[in-house]
Short mmCIF file of the C-alpha atoms (twelve columns), coordinates in Angstrom:
data_MODEL
# 
_entry.id   MODEL 
# 
loop_
_atom_site.group_PDB 
_atom_site.id 
_atom_site.type_symbol 
_atom_site.label_atom_id 
_atom_site.label_alt_id 
_atom_site.label_comp_id 
_atom_site.label_asym_id 
_atom_site.label_seq_id 
_atom_site.Cartn_x 
_atom_site.Cartn_y 
_atom_site.Cartn_z 
_atom_site.pdbx_PDB_model_num 
ATOM 1   C CA . MET A 1   3.607   -10.555 -14.295 1 
ATOM 2   C CA . ALA A 2   3.042   -12.047 -10.679 1 
ATOM 3   C CA . ASP A 3   -0.173  -13.442 -10.449 1 
ATOM 4   C CA . THR A 4   -1.168  -15.617 -7.759  1 
ATOM 5   C CA . TRP A 5   -4.023  -16.700 -5.873  1 
ATOM 6   C CA . ARG A 6   -3.830  -16.185 -2.482  1 
ATOM 7   C CA . GLU A 7   -7.124  -17.735 -0.030  1 
ATOM 8   C CA . GLY A 8   -9.777  -16.569 -2.844  1 
ATOM 9   C CA . ILE A 9   -8.030  -13.567 -4.519  1 
ATOM 10  C CA . TYR A 10  -6.164  -13.009 -7.278  1 
ATOM 11  C CA . LEU A 11  -2.999  -10.578 -6.589  1 
ATOM 12  C CA . ASP A 12  -0.697  -9.282  -9.775  1 
ATOM 13  C CA . THR A 13  2.564   -7.432  -9.764  1 
ATOM 14  C CA . ARG A 14  0.258   -4.221  -9.460  1 
ATOM 15  C CA . ASP A 15  -1.313  -5.922  -6.699  1 
ATOM 16  C CA . TYR A 16  1.820   -6.212  -4.523  1 
ATOM 17  C CA . LEU A 17  3.458   -2.973  -5.486  1 
ATOM 18  C CA . LEU A 18  0.120   -1.280  -3.211  1 
ATOM 19  C CA . ILE A 19  1.170   -3.808  -0.607  1 
ATOM 20  C CA . ALA A 20  4.487   -2.377  -0.430  1 
ATOM 21  C CA . ALA A 21  3.958   1.424   -1.302  1 
ATOM 22  C CA . GLU A 22  1.120   0.535   2.430   1 
ATOM 23  C CA . ALA A 23  3.806   -0.130  3.744   1 
ATOM 24  C CA . ALA A 24  6.768   1.832   3.105   1 
ATOM 25  C CA . SER A 25  4.204   4.258   3.881   1 
ATOM 26  C CA . ASP A 26  2.664   2.801   7.229   1 
ATOM 27  C CA . LYS A 27  6.460   3.634   8.210   1 
ATOM 28  C CA . LYS A 28  6.697   7.242   7.016   1 
ATOM 29  C CA . ALA A 29  8.480   6.669   3.747   1 
ATOM 30  C CA . GLU A 30  8.989   10.359  1.957   1 
ATOM 31  C CA . ASP A 31  8.841   10.707  -1.444  1 
ATOM 32  C CA . ILE A 32  7.182   7.363   -2.550  1 
ATOM 33  C CA . VAL A 33  7.389   6.797   -6.740  1 
ATOM 34  C CA . ALA A 34  6.637   3.923   -8.732  1 
ATOM 35  C CA . LEU A 35  8.103   3.825   -12.215 1 
ATOM 36  C CA . ASP A 36  6.898   0.693   -14.362 1 
ATOM 37  C CA . VAL A 37  10.180  -0.468  -16.429 1 
ATOM 38  C CA . VAL A 38  8.729   -3.300  -18.609 1 
ATOM 39  C CA . GLU A 39  9.617   -1.646  -21.774 1 
ATOM 40  C CA . LEU A 40  13.990  -0.824  -20.671 1 
ATOM 41  C CA . LEU A 41  14.406  -3.982  -18.947 1 
ATOM 42  C CA . VAL A 42  13.457  -7.610  -18.835 1 
ATOM 43  C CA . VAL A 43  14.734  -8.641  -15.273 1 
ATOM 44  C CA . THR A 44  11.348  -6.768  -13.056 1 
ATOM 45  C CA . GLU A 45  8.166   -4.754  -15.083 1 
ATOM 46  C CA . CYS A 46  8.031   -1.689  -11.650 1 
ATOM 47  C CA . PHE A 47  10.525  -0.130  -9.320  1 
ATOM 48  C CA . LEU A 48  9.362   1.196   -5.844  1 
ATOM 49  C CA . ILE A 49  11.216  3.976   -4.770  1 
ATOM 50  C CA . CYS A 50  11.021  5.605   -1.699  1 
ATOM 51  C CA . THR A 51  13.315  7.310   1.101   1 
ATOM 52  C CA . GLY A 52  13.668  6.902   5.223   1 
ATOM 53  C CA . ARG A 53  15.349  9.386   6.870   1 
ATOM 54  C CA . ASN A 54  18.292  7.022   8.176   1 
ATOM 55  C CA . ASP A 55  19.745  3.841   8.726   1 
ATOM 56  C CA . ARG A 56  16.961  2.503   11.627  1 
ATOM 57  C CA . GLN A 57  13.997  4.469   9.268   1 
ATOM 58  C CA . VAL A 58  15.551  2.774   6.683   1 
ATOM 59  C CA . ARG A 59  15.808  -0.481  7.814   1 
ATOM 60  C CA . THR A 60  12.321  -0.952  9.150   1 
ATOM 61  C CA . ILE A 61  10.923  0.435   6.425   1 
ATOM 62  C CA . ALA A 62  12.254  -2.349  4.418   1 
ATOM 63  C CA . GLU A 63  11.417  -5.097  6.849   1 
ATOM 64  C CA . GLU A 64  8.093   -3.593  6.547   1 
ATOM 65  C CA . ILE A 65  7.855   -3.854  2.725   1 
ATOM 66  C CA . GLU A 66  9.362   -7.214  3.457   1 
ATOM 67  C CA . LEU A 67  7.241   -8.656  6.027   1 
ATOM 68  C CA . LYS A 68  3.354   -7.189  4.193   1 
ATOM 69  C CA . VAL A 69  4.058   -8.388  1.364   1 
ATOM 70  C CA . LYS A 70  5.587   -12.038 1.827   1 
ATOM 71  C CA . LYS A 71  2.528   -12.615 4.230   1 
ATOM 72  C CA . ALA A 72  0.548   -11.904 0.724   1 
ATOM 73  C CA . GLY A 73  1.725   -14.382 -1.037  1 
ATOM 74  C CA . LEU A 74  5.050   -13.449 -3.032  1 
ATOM 75  C CA . SER A 75  8.363   -13.406 -0.933  1 
ATOM 76  C CA . PRO A 76  11.431  -11.580 -2.128  1 
ATOM 77  C CA . MET A 77  14.360  -13.389 -4.567  1 
ATOM 78  C CA . GLY A 78  16.554  -11.544 -2.723  1 
ATOM 79  C CA . VAL A 79  17.410  -8.221  -0.004  1 
ATOM 80  C CA . GLU A 80  20.392  -6.419  -0.478  1 
ATOM 81  C CA . GLY A 81  21.328  -4.152  1.788   1 
ATOM 82  C CA . ARG A 82  19.857  -4.501  4.587   1 
ATOM 83  C CA . ASP A 83  22.936  -4.126  7.295   1 
ATOM 84  C CA . GLU A 84  24.283  -1.211  6.614   1 
ATOM 85  C CA . ALA A 85  21.126  0.946   5.922   1 
ATOM 86  C CA . ARG A 86  21.665  2.787   3.195   1 
ATOM 87  C CA . TRP A 87  19.828  1.833   0.332   1 
ATOM 88  C CA . VAL A 88  17.970  -1.214  0.511   1 
ATOM 89  C CA . LEU A 89  16.520  -3.016  -2.431  1 
ATOM 90  C CA . ILE A 90  14.461  -5.365  -2.199  1 
ATOM 91  C CA . ASP A 91  14.161  -8.138  -5.141  1 
ATOM 92  C CA . PHE A 92  10.544  -9.680  -4.896  1 
ATOM 93  C CA . GLY A 93  10.990  -10.446 -8.906  1 
ATOM 94  C CA . ASP A 94  8.091   -8.249  -10.702 1 
ATOM 95  C CA . PHE A 95  9.211   -5.915  -8.955  1 
ATOM 96  C CA . VAL A 96  11.829  -3.902  -6.839  1 
ATOM 97  C CA . ALA A 97  11.801  -1.655  -3.585  1 
ATOM 98  C CA . HIS A 98  14.247  0.307   -3.019  1 
ATOM 99  C CA . VAL A 99  14.409  2.798   0.373   1 
ATOM 100 C CA . PHE A 100 17.328  4.849   0.203   1 
ATOM 101 C CA . GLN A 101 18.063  7.409   2.534   1 
ATOM 102 C CA . PRO A 102 18.195  10.810  1.103   1 
ATOM 103 C CA . GLU A 103 22.012  10.925  0.488   1 
ATOM 104 C CA . GLU A 104 21.796  7.679   -1.272  1 
ATOM 105 C CA . ARG A 105 18.385  8.891   -3.346  1 
ATOM 106 C CA . GLU A 106 19.853  12.072  -4.330  1 
ATOM 107 C CA . PHE A 107 23.216  10.548  -5.890  1 
ATOM 108 C CA . TYR A 108 21.942  7.227   -7.366  1 
ATOM 109 C CA . ARG A 109 19.192  9.478   -9.339  1 
ATOM 110 C CA . LEU A 110 16.506  6.544   -9.983  1 
ATOM 111 C CA . GLU A 111 13.882  8.413   -11.232 1 
ATOM 112 C CA . THR A 112 16.392  10.114  -13.645 1 
ATOM 113 C CA . LEU A 113 18.529  6.845   -14.967 1 
ATOM 114 C CA . TRP A 114 15.336  6.111   -15.716 1 
ATOM 115 C CA . LYS A 115 13.215  9.069   -16.905 1 
ATOM 116 C CA . GLU A 116 12.187  7.097   -20.112 1 
ATOM 117 C CA . ALA A 117 10.053  4.425   -17.617 1 
ATOM 118 C CA . PRO A 118 6.599   6.500   -17.046 1 
ATOM 119 C CA . ARG A 119 5.264   6.625   -13.793 1 
ATOM 120 C CA . ILE A 120 2.707   4.952   -12.049 1 
ATOM 121 C CA . GLU A 121 -0.282  6.546   -10.302 1 
ATOM 122 C CA . LEU A 122 -0.320  5.223   -7.226  1 
ATOM 123 C CA . LEU A 123 -3.592  7.342   -6.244  1 
ATOM 124 C CA . ALA A 124 -4.969  5.458   -9.418  1 
ATOM 125 C CA . ILE A 125 -4.228  1.827   -8.245  1 
ATOM 126 C CA . GLU A 126 -5.760  3.269   -4.652  1 
ATOM 127 C CA . THR A 127 -8.310  4.600   -6.024  1 
ATOM 128 C CA . ASP A 128 -10.291 1.140   -7.112  1 
ATOM 129 C CA . LEU A 129 -11.740 1.132   -3.509  1 
ATOM 130 C CA . PRO A 130 -13.145 -2.515  -3.736  1 
ATOM 131 C CA . ARG A 131 -10.204 -3.910  -4.843  1 
ATOM 132 C CA . ALA A 132 -7.897  -2.259  -2.629  1 
ATOM 133 C CA . GLU A 133 -9.621  -3.256  0.835   1 
ATOM 134 C CA . SER A 134 -9.656  -6.163  -0.515  1 
ATOM 135 C CA . VAL A 135 -6.328  -7.188  -1.617  1 
ATOM 136 C CA . SER A 136 -5.069  -5.133  1.859   1 
ATOM 137 C CA . SER A 137 -7.561  -6.946  3.995   1 
ATOM 138 C CA . ARG A 138 -6.674  -10.219 3.071   1 
ATOM 139 C CA . ALA A 139 -2.097  -8.819  3.474   1 
ATOM 140 C CA . GLY A 140 -3.469  -7.514  6.603   1 
ATOM 141 C CA . VAL A 141 -2.197  -3.571  5.332   1 
ATOM 142 C CA . PRO A 142 -4.469  -1.358  6.610   1 
ATOM 143 C CA . VAL A 143 -6.351  1.196   3.728   1 
ATOM 144 C CA . GLU A 144 -6.679  3.853   5.848   1 
ATOM 145 C CA . HIS A 145 -5.459  6.633   4.006   1 
ATOM 146 C CA . VAL A 146 -6.214  5.003   0.401   1 
ATOM 147 C CA . ARG A 147 -9.928  5.525   1.310   1 
ATOM 148 C CA . GLU A 148 -9.238  9.024   2.434   1 
ATOM 149 C CA . SER A 149 -7.872  9.613   -0.872  1 
ATOM 150 C CA . ALA A 150 -10.075 8.056   -2.504  1 
ATOM 151 C CA . GLU A 151 -12.960 10.303  -0.985  1 
ATOM 152 C CA . SER A 152 -11.312 13.428  -1.073  1 
# 
């Protein structure tokens, strides 16, 4: 699990996953899903999967995820598909972000391929408001919709 100290705050894989999900949401990604694949794969712990409507939006979502997670202290090990922007894969080691266009997401169906992987409820991560706000503020990721979700 990616555990790091940054400016006096401890971040783990779920914190980075939250930051990535927030970044995707900020750029209007659709159908954001997180899967816990730690029991199924040896190369990563979690997948973040989301959809953008076209190549420009997919590229923008991927760039925002990369920027915010890197700003929080975790640099990607590799990025694939950025030029075509049909399916951009950002490998952060302990988690991998997949940003798809709708046709590619439907074709590859990662949620079906990894159907045994438990879904990570992003709301469950976000409802720890003091921690979410602390992580998000250190990472420069706004938590306005996190606060609204937790309060409702």
